[in-house]
GUMARZA-358490 format. One record per residue: residue number from 1; x, y, z of N, C-alpha, C in turn. Coordinates in pm, 1 decimal. Example, Ala and Ser with C-alpha at 12.3 -4.5 7.8 and 13.67 -1.06 7.14 Angstrom:
{1,{1319.0,-569.0,780.0},{1230.0,-450.0,780.0},{1320.0,-330.0,780.0}};
{2,{1285.0,-225.0,708.0},{1367.0,-106.0,714.0},{1290.0,3.0,787.0}};
//
This chain:
{1,{2981.3,922.6,2639.7},{2850.9,875.2,2680.5},{2743.3,959.7,2611.9}};
{2,{2639.7,893.8,2561.9},{2531.6,961.8,2491.4},{2432.5,1021.7,2589.7}};
{3,{2383.9,1142.5,2562.2},{2274.2,1195.4,2643.5},{2152.0,1105.0,2628.1}};
{4,{2064.2,1103.7,2726.7},{1949.6,1013.2,2727.3},{1861.4,1032.5,2603.2}};
{5,{1841.9,1157.5,2561.5},{1757.8,1182.6,2443.6},{1820.0,1119.7,2319.1}};
{6,{1951.0,1137.9,2300.7},{2019.1,1079.6,2184.4},{2012.7,928.3,2190.3}};
{7,{2028.9,871.4,2309.3},{2022.9,727.3,2324.6},{1884.2,674.6,2286.6}};
{8,{1779.2,746.0,2331.7},{1642.9,703.6,2299.5},{1617.3,711.3,2149.5}};
{9,{1660.6,820.9,2087.3},{1641.9,833.7,1942.7},{1718.6,726.1,1867.9}};
{10,{1841.0,697.7,1912.1},{1921.2,594.0,1849.3},{1852.8,458.3,1865.5}};
{11,{1799.0,432.1,1983.3},{1729.6,305.4,2007.5},{1607.6,291.4,1916.6}};
{12,{1530.3,399.1,1905.0},{1413.8,395.0,1816.8},{1455.7,372.1,1672.3}};
{13,{1562.9,437.0,1629.0},{1611.2,420.5,1492.8},{1653.1,276.6,1468.3}};
{14,{1726.0,216.6,1560.7},{1772.5,79.4,1542.7},{1655.5,-18.5,1538.6}};
{15,{1557.0,2.1,1622.5},{1440.1,-85.8,1621.9},{1361.5,-68.7,1493.0}};
{16,{1341.4,56.9,1451.2},{1263.9,82.4,1329.4},{1332.9,28.4,1205.5}};
{17,{1465.8,22.1,1207.0},{1539.0,-21.1,1088.4},{1579.3,-167.9,1092.2}};
{18,{1541.6,-239.2,1195.1},{1580.4,-379.0,1202.5},{1507.3,-458.5,1095.3}};
{19,{1571.1,-562.6,1038.5},{1507.9,-640.1,931.7},{1373.2,-698.7,970.2}};
{20,{1358.0,-739.6,1094.2},{1230.7,-796.8,1137.8},{1117.2,-696.7,1127.6}};
{21,{1144.8,-570.4,1162.3},{1037.4,-471.9,1158.9},{993.2,-442.7,1015.9}};
{22,{1084.0,-447.0,919.6},{1047.1,-425.5,779.7},{955.7,-537.7,732.7}};
{23,{991.8,-661.0,763.5},{909.1,-775.3,724.4},{772.5,-767.6,791.2}};
{24,{770.7,-731.3,920.3},{643.4,-719.6,990.6},{557.0,-610.8,929.2}};
{25,{619.2,-497.9,893.5},{544.4,-387.0,834.5},{484.4,-428.8,701.0}};
{26,{562.1,-498.2,616.8},{510.2,-542.0,488.3},{395.4,-640.5,506.5}};
{27,{406.7,-727.6,604.5},{298.8,-822.6,631.0},{174.6,-748.2,679.9}};
{28,{194.8,-645.3,763.5},{83.2,-568.2,817.1},{13.0,-489.2,708.2}};
{29,{89.3,-424.7,620.2},{28.7,-341.6,517.2},{-22.1,-424.4,399.9}};
{30,{21.4,-550.1,389.4},{-20.5,-634.7,278.0},{48.0,-596.6,148.2}};
{31,{163.1,-531.5,157.9},{232.8,-481.2,39.8},{265.0,-591.7,-60.1}};
{32,{311.5,-705.0,-12.2},{344.5,-815.8,-102.4},{220.0,-865.1,-176.9}};
{33,{108.9,-877.0,-105.3},{-15.7,-921.9,-167.7},{-66.1,-819.5,-269.6}};
{34,{-50.9,-691.1,-237.9},{-91.9,-587.6,-332.3},{-9.3,-594.0,-460.0}};
{35,{119.9,-611.4,-443.3},{206.3,-619.9,-561.1},{169.4,-740.6,-646.5}};
{36,{140.2,-852.6,-581.4},{99.4,-972.4,-654.9},{-32.5,-948.7,-729.0}};
{37,{-126.2,-882.3,-664.2},{-254.1,-851.0,-726.2},{-233.9,-760.8,-848.2}};
{38,{-141.8,-666.0,-837.5},{-111.7,-578.7,-950.8},{-48.2,-656.3,-1065.8}};
{39,{33.0,-755.4,-1033.5},{95.2,-837.8,-1137.4},{-9.0,-920.2,-1212.1}};
{40,{-115.7,-958.3,-1141.1},{-220.6,-1040.6,-1201.4},{-323.1,-958.4,-1278.6}};
{41,{-330.3,-828.7,-1251.9},{-428.3,-743.3,-1319.0},{-370.1,-678.0,-1443.6}};
{42,{-457.9,-614.3,-1519.9},{-411.2,-545.9,-1640.6},{-457.6,-400.6,-1647.0}};
{43,{-522.1,-352.8,-1539.0},{-566.2,-213.6,-1535.1},{-583.5,-168.3,-1390.6}};
{44,{-578.8,-36.5,-1373.3},{-598.2,24.5,-1242.2},{-704.0,133.3,-1259.4}};
{45,{-798.3,137.4,-1167.0},{-906.9,235.5,-1170.5},{-886.8,336.6,-1057.9}};
{46,{-896.7,464.3,-1091.9},{-880.3,572.1,-995.2},{-1009.9,651.9,-989.7}};
{47,{-1055.3,684.2,-869.5},{-1174.1,765.8,-848.6},{-1135.9,879.3,-753.2}};
{48,{-1175.1,1001.3,-788.2},{-1141.8,1118.6,-708.2},{-1270.0,1192.2,-671.0}};
{49,{-1281.4,1231.1,-544.8},{-1392.1,1314.4,-498.9},{-1331.6,1441.7,-441.4}};
{50,{-1376.2,1553.8,-491.8},{-1334.6,1683.1,-438.5},{-1455.4,1748.2,-374.6}};
{51,{-1460.7,1747.7,-244.5},{-1580.5,1791.3,-175.5},{-1544.1,1852.5,-41.9}};
{52,{-1624.7,1940.3,8.6},{-1604.3,1997.6,141.1},{-1715.9,1949.9,232.8}};
{53,{-1702.6,1978.5,358.5},{-1803.7,1936.4,453.8},{-1774.2,1798.0,508.2}};
{54,{-1868.4,1746.1,582.4},{-1854.2,1614.7,643.1},{-1925.9,1512.3,556.8}};
{55,{-1856.6,1406.3,520.8},{-1916.5,1300.3,440.8},{-1844.2,1169.3,467.3}};
{56,{-1912.1,1060.5,440.6},{-1855.5,927.3,459.2},{-1922.0,835.6,357.6}};
{57,{-1844.1,787.0,260.5},{-1897.7,701.9,155.2},{-1842.3,560.2,165.0}};
{58,{-1928.5,463.8,141.5},{-1882.8,326.9,117.6},{-1817.8,327.5,-20.8}};
{59,{-1731.5,230.9,-51.9},{-1662.7,232.5,-181.5},{-1755.2,246.6,-303.1}};
{60,{-1867.4,177.1,-305.5},{-1957.8,187.9,-421.1},{-2019.8,327.0,-430.5}};
{61,{-2055.1,386.0,-315.6},{-2107.9,522.8,-315.0},{-2000.8,621.2,-360.8}};
{62,{-1877.3,597.9,-315.7},{-1766.2,684.3,-352.6},{-1750.2,687.4,-504.5}};
{63,{-1758.4,569.5,-566.7},{-1743.8,561.6,-712.4},{-1855.4,639.5,-782.9}};
{64,{-1976.4,633.8,-729.0},{-2088.3,707.7,-787.8},{-2070.2,858.6,-773.3}};
{65,{-2013.3,901.1,-661.4},{-1995.9,1043.7,-634.1},{-1869.6,1102.6,-696.9}};
{66,{-1781.8,1018.2,-748.1},{-1652.9,1065.5,-801.4},{-1673.6,1165.5,-914.4}};
{67,{-1604.5,1276.3,-905.8},{-1611.8,1377.0,-1011.4},{-1507.7,1349.2,-1120.1}};
{68,{-1406.0,1272.4,-1087.4},{-1303.9,1232.5,-1185.0},{-1283.8,1082.3,-1174.0}};
{69,{-1285.1,1014.8,-1288.9},{-1259.9,870.5,-1296.2},{-1154.4,847.8,-1402.9}};
{70,{-1055.8,766.0,-1369.6},{-949.6,734.6,-1465.2},{-931.2,583.7,-1467.5}};
{71,{-935.0,525.7,-1585.7},{-902.9,384.5,-1602.1},{-771.0,379.1,-1677.4}};
{72,{-669.3,323.6,-1613.8},{-536.1,317.7,-1674.3},{-503.7,172.9,-1705.3}};
{73,{-501.8,137.3,-1834.8},{-459.9,3.6,-1875.8},{-308.2,-1.8,-1864.3}};
{74,{-258.2,-108.3,-1804.1},{-113.4,-119.7,-1784.9},{-62.5,-258.3,-1819.9}};
{75,{-147.6,-342.6,-1879.4},{-104.2,-475.4,-1922.2},{-45.7,-554.8,-1807.4}};
{76,{65.2,-620.2,-1833.3},{132.0,-698.8,-1729.5},{230.8,-618.1,-1648.9}};
{77,{226.1,-484.7,-1662.2},{324.5,-399.5,-1596.4},{262.1,-310.5,-1488.3}};
{78,{143.1,-347.3,-1439.4},{74.5,-262.8,-1341.2},{156.3,-243.9,-1213.8}};
{79,{228.3,-347.2,-1170.4},{305.9,-334.4,-1046.8},{416.9,-230.2,-1062.0}};
{80,{475.0,-217.0,-1180.7},{576.5,-113.1,-1202.6},{512.3,24.1,-1218.2}};
{81,{400.7,30.8,-1288.7},{328.2,157.0,-1303.6},{289.3,212.9,-1166.3}};
{82,{246.5,125.7,-1075.3},{200.1,168.4,-943.2},{311.2,177.8,-838.7}};
{83,{434.9,159.6,-878.1},{546.7,162.1,-783.0},{545.5,286.5,-694.0}};
{84,{524.2,409.1,-745.5},{522.1,525.4,-655.9},{413.4,516.2,-548.1}};
{85,{298.2,460.3,-583.6},{189.3,445.2,-486.2},{226.4,338.1,-383.1}};
{86,{285.8,226.8,-427.2},{329.7,122.4,-333.7},{438.4,175.4,-241.2}};
{87,{528.7,257.0,-293.5},{633.0,317.5,-209.4},{571.5,410.7,-105.5}};
{88,{466.8,482.6,-145.1},{394.8,571.1,-53.2},{335.0,489.8,61.5}};
{89,{274.7,376.9,30.8},{218.9,288.7,133.5},{329.7,229.5,219.8}};
{90,{438.3,189.0,157.7},{549.9,129.4,230.5},{610.8,228.1,329.9}};
{91,{609.9,357.2,297.5},{666.5,459.7,385.8},{570.0,499.3,497.5}};
{92,{445.6,455.2,488.9},{344.5,489.9,589.2},{359.6,400.8,712.3}};
{93,{303.5,447.0,823.3},{306.6,366.5,945.2},{164.2,341.2,993.8}};
{94,{143.9,231.9,1068.6},{8.8,198.6,1116.1},{-54.6,315.7,1191.3}};
{95,{-183.3,333.5,1167.4},{-257.0,444.3,1229.4},{-400.9,400.9,1250.9}};
{96,{-472.3,471.8,1336.8},{-614.0,439.4,1354.6},{-692.8,472.0,1228.2}};
{97,{-793.7,392.4,1200.7},{-880.4,419.0,1086.3},{-977.3,530.9,1122.8}};
{98,{-992.0,625.9,1033.5},{-1082.9,737.6,1052.2},{-1195.6,726.1,951.3}};
{99,{-1314.9,749.5,993.9},{-1430.2,740.7,904.1},{-1446.8,871.5,828.6}};
{100,{-1489.9,860.6,703.8},{-1524.0,978.0,624.5},{-1405.7,1049.8,564.3}};
{101,{-1438.1,1161.9,498.4},{-1339.0,1249.1,435.8},{-1251.8,1175.4,334.8}};
{102,{-1309.7,1080.8,260.4},{-1234.5,1008.8,158.2},{-1208.6,1101.2,39.3}};
{103,{-1091.0,1085.2,-22.4},{-1055.9,1169.3,-136.7},{-1022.0,1088.3,-261.5}};
{104,{-963.7,970.0,-243.6},{-919.6,889.1,-357.4},{-949.9,742.4,-328.8}};
{105,{-996.9,672.6,-432.2},{-1014.5,527.9,-428.2},{-938.8,471.1,-547.3}};
{106,{-853.6,372.0,-521.6},{-780.0,304.1,-628.1},{-817.9,156.8,-622.9}};
{107,{-863.2,101.1,-736.2},{-900.2,-41.1,-744.6},{-815.4,-108.3,-851.4}};
{108,{-781.1,-235.7,-825.1},{-698.3,-310.3,-919.8},{-705.9,-458.3,-888.6}};
{109,{-651.9,-537.8,-981.0},{-643.3,-682.7,-961.0},{-777.6,-745.9,-933.1}};
{110,{-776.8,-836.3,-838.4},{-898.8,-908.7,-800.6},{-978.9,-828.3,-699.2}};
{111,{-1011.5,-706.4,-735.8},{-1090.3,-615.5,-652.3},{-1017.8,-571.6,-525.9}};
{112,{-886.4,-566.0,-531.0},{-812.2,-501.5,-422.2},{-836.6,-352.2,-433.1}};
{113,{-831.5,-284.9,-320.1},{-853.2,-140.6,-322.9},{-774.6,-71.2,-213.2}};
{114,{-739.6,50.2,-244.3},{-680.5,142.2,-147.4},{-773.2,262.4,-140.5}};
{115,{-820.8,294.4,-20.5},{-906.6,411.8,-1.6},{-825.2,512.2,80.1}};
{116,{-824.3,635.5,33.4},{-746.9,740.9,99.2},{-842.1,838.1,166.6}};
{117,{-812.3,868.8,293.2},{-891.2,960.2,374.9},{-804.3,1080.1,412.8}};
{118,{-871.3,1180.1,469.1},{-801.9,1294.0,529.1},{-697.6,1355.0,435.7}};
{119,{-745.0,1399.5,320.8},{-660.4,1464.2,219.7},{-549.0,1373.6,169.0}};
{120,{-578.7,1244.4,159.0},{-484.3,1150.2,100.1},{-370.7,1107.0,189.7}};
{121,{-381.9,1133.6,320.2},{-273.9,1098.1,413.3},{-300.2,967.9,488.6}};
{122,{-425.6,930.8,506.0},{-460.4,805.4,573.3},{-500.6,705.3,466.0}};
{123,{-432.5,591.6,464.5},{-452.1,488.8,363.1},{-523.1,371.6,427.4}};
{124,{-636.0,330.9,372.0},{-709.6,215.9,423.9},{-698.2,100.5,324.7}};
{125,{-653.2,-14.0,376.5},{-644.7,-134.1,293.2},{-679.6,-255.1,377.8}};
{126,{-775.4,-330.6,333.3},{-812.3,-456.5,396.8},{-841.2,-440.1,546.2}};
{127,{-913.2,-333.6,580.4},{-952.3,-310.3,719.5},{-844.1,-253.0,809.4}};
{128,{-726.7,-224.3,754.5},{-616.5,-164.7,831.4},{-585.5,-28.0,773.5}};
{129,{-534.8,60.4,857.8},{-504.1,195.7,812.6},{-359.9,232.4,842.4}};
{130,{-309.1,323.4,759.8},{-169.9,367.9,767.2},{-167.5,517.6,740.6}};
{131,{-65.1,583.4,792.8},{-53.5,728.5,777.0},{77.5,763.3,709.0}};
{132,{68.7,853.9,611.0},{187.0,908.9,545.9},{166.7,1059.7,538.6}};
{133,{262.1,1135.4,586.1},{251.0,1281.5,588.5},{230.8,1338.9,448.0}};
{134,{290.9,1275.9,348.1},{275.0,1323.1,209.9},{143.5,1270.9,154.0}};
{135,{57.5,1358.4,105.7},{-69.4,1310.3,48.2},{-45.4,1236.3,-82.8}};
{136,{-123.1,1133.0,-106.7},{-108.2,1053.8,-229.3},{-137.9,1138.4,-352.8}};
{137,{-220.2,1240.4,-338.7},{-250.4,1326.5,-452.1},{-124.6,1389.1,-510.5}};
{138,{-27.6,1417.4,-426.6},{97.8,1476.1,-475.1},{165.6,1381.6,-574.6}};
{139,{156.3,1252.8,-549.5},{215.0,1152.8,-640.4},{130.2,1143.1,-767.3}};
{140,{-1.6,1131.1,-749.1},{-90.4,1111.2,-862.9},{-96.7,1233.1,-954.7}};
{141,{-77.5,1351.5,-898.1},{-82.7,1473.1,-977.8},{53.0,1510.7,-1036.0}};
{142,{156.9,1435.4,-1000.5},{289.5,1468.5,-1051.8},{293.2,1451.0,-1203.5}};
{143,{373.0,1531.3,-1264.8},{382.7,1530.4,-1409.9},{423.8,1390.4,-1459.2}};
{144,{344.7,1335.7,-1544.4},{379.7,1208.9,-1607.5},{334.5,1083.6,-1535.9}};
{145,{270.8,1091.7,-1419.4},{233.0,968.3,-1349.1},{143.4,881.5,-1437.0}};
{146,{37.0,936.6,-1491.7},{-57.0,856.9,-1570.5},{-7.4,826.0,-1711.0}};
{147,{94.1,898.1,-1757.3},{137.0,884.0,-1896.7},{273.2,820.0,-1912.2}};
{148,{320.7,750.7,-1814.7},{452.2,685.9,-1829.1},{436.4,542.3,-1868.5}};
//
């Protein structure tokens, strides 16, 4: 017989790994739509703000304040180029949206965008937010991300 704690953890694991929950999560995060948008686009735009203090920018203000801007042409292969970022979003779970403290803005396709808050751990897309313990900057700063 399983102790109650083990049973609860096992139950949570089974629910989290059920096929229905994966489909629901993808529908919630819009992952399929993002991938399609990347397939239709030919470039991805990255904007980075490195700032301290309290701030809250709308996307257009964020682009103006960005200290680093990168335009990466990827032709018809943008969805493969962005696979690490899509995997980062896929591994995230729904979370409350937090205002301000934006660090990264990624734009692509038909003006789809991902805005990252709280040191790149909170991902905002289409009015919904998700949390991933690993900051997106770790992926973007990894050796070879922009040059593969």
